[in-house]
N, C-alpha and C positions, 0 to 999 in steps of 0.2 A: 866617054865625058871626062872631062880634065880631074885629074885627082893631083896635081899638083898642088905643093902646101905653099900656103905663104905665112909670115908670121904675122899672129894674130895685134902686134904693134903696128901694124901696118895696115890693117884694117880699120883699128881704132881712128889710128890719125886720118884715115879716108873718113870715116865716119865723123869725125869731129871738123872736117873740113866742110862737108857738105852742111854740116850742122851748121855751122858760123854764117857758111854764106847763106846757104836759107834764111835763115833768123832775118839776117841784117835786112836780107832785100823784102820781106813780109815786113820788119819794123821801119824801114823806110819807106815803103809804099803806105803801111797808113800814115805815117806821119803826114805825107803828101796828100791825102788827103784829108785829115784831120786839119790842114792847114789852107787847103785849096779848094776842100770840096763841100766842109760842111756849112751847113746855111747859105746852100748856093742851089742854081738849077744843075741839073744833070749837062755834063760836058759831053759832048756825041763823040769820037771817038772814030767810028765808022759808022755814018749813018743810018740809023736804023736797025742796026746791027750788034752793036758793041757801045752802052757809055757809061761814064764814072760816074756815078753818084751815090754819094755817103748816106749809113745808114748804121745806125746804131743796135748792134741785135744783141739784146737779154735774153735770147735763148739758145739753143744749140743749135744745128743745122736744119735750115728753113727757119728759123725760128721755134725750134719745136721746144717745148720745156722751160717757157719763159716762167722767172720767176724761182727756179730751181738751181740759183747758183751755187750754193754748197755742193748740189749733188753734181752737176756738170763739172765741178772742179774736182771733184772727187773721183769723176770717172777718167777725166784729163790725168791724172798723176797714175790712177792704175793704167793707164793704155801705157803710158810712162813707162813706167815701171815693168810693165811687160816686152815691153820693144827692147829696152836694157837687157835684161833676162835673157831674150832671144840673142841679141846681140853676141852677149857675153859667153853663153851656151855654146854658139854655132863653130862648128869645125875651120880651124884654120886651112881652107882648099880655097882654091881659084873660083869655084863653083858657085862660090857662097859670096863671091863681093857683088855681084848684084842684090841679094839679099840685103848686103849690109847697106848697101846707097840707097836703097827701096825705106828701110826701117828708119837710116837715118833722116830720111826726108821727111817721114811722118812724124816720128818724136820733133823732127824743130816745125815740121805746121802746130802738130798741140802742144808745144811750149809758147811758139806765137800768138795763139788764139787764148791760153791761160794764163799769160801774160797779160795780154787784153784784158780780159774777166777780172783778176786780181786788180788792175791800175786803174782802171774805168768802171767795173761792173757790167760791162757791156765787150763785145767785140768790134771792132771797126770793118766795116764791108764796104766797099764801094766799087766792085765789078759787077755791069748786068748787060745779059745778052738780052736787047729789048725786041732780038725778032721771033726769041721763042717763050720770052715773058718769065727767064728762069729765075729762083730768086738770087739775092744781092751776093755775092762773095771775097772772098778776098784771097790774095796768096797764099796764104797757109792753107785756106781752105783746096787751095789747087792741090800744092805738095801732099797732103792727107790723101785728097781722092785719087789722083793720077798714079801716087803711089802703092797704094792698097789695092787699086785696080789691075796695075801691072804682078805684083805681089802674088795676085788669088790666082791671075794666070802663069804663073810662075809654078805655084803649089800644085794649081790640074794637071801641067801640062809638062811642064820639064823635072822640077822634083820628082823621085821615088818615094814612094813612102821611108825606104831605109835611110834615104838622104834625113828625114826628120826624126831619126832616132836619137838624135841629141835633146830634143825636148822632152822627150819618156823618161819621167822621173817615178811614177807610181806604179808602173808596169814592173820596171826593174825591181824594185823595194819588192812589187807585193813576189816577184818571183825567184827573189832572194830568201823569200819567207819558208818557200817550198823543200 
């Protein structure tokens, strides 16, 4: 495994670039959906497989927690803060670059959906896989879901327990007491 060092400032620049690009993609696709799909029939992209269909989601993932706007916003803010904590605490090593990329995508997706909740009181969803009747979603959801999945795979199979010691603050404090 690579233990080469990389400047934290470079990692933060990578995070910022990914964040800005992903938020722009999310925002622009939602603006497109609002202007071109709202109050109109679904648009078939790939017949029987993929449609663009406007939906105002007043809940969380899959429409869960409808009417719980304040709670959903609070959870979103906590997720964003937790992700930022991990980015700041992570060591400046090349092995953590992919972790930074994935967390930047998760934060951008969370910010994208949080922006909708604050601006509209709902999240704009518009991508629908009709062949499996999957719930309608958006680009922010894709960023969050794919990045979280890959991050879990990395945590299970790539990073060793010692690679994550930077996240342990309680154990160190408890050891210091002895």
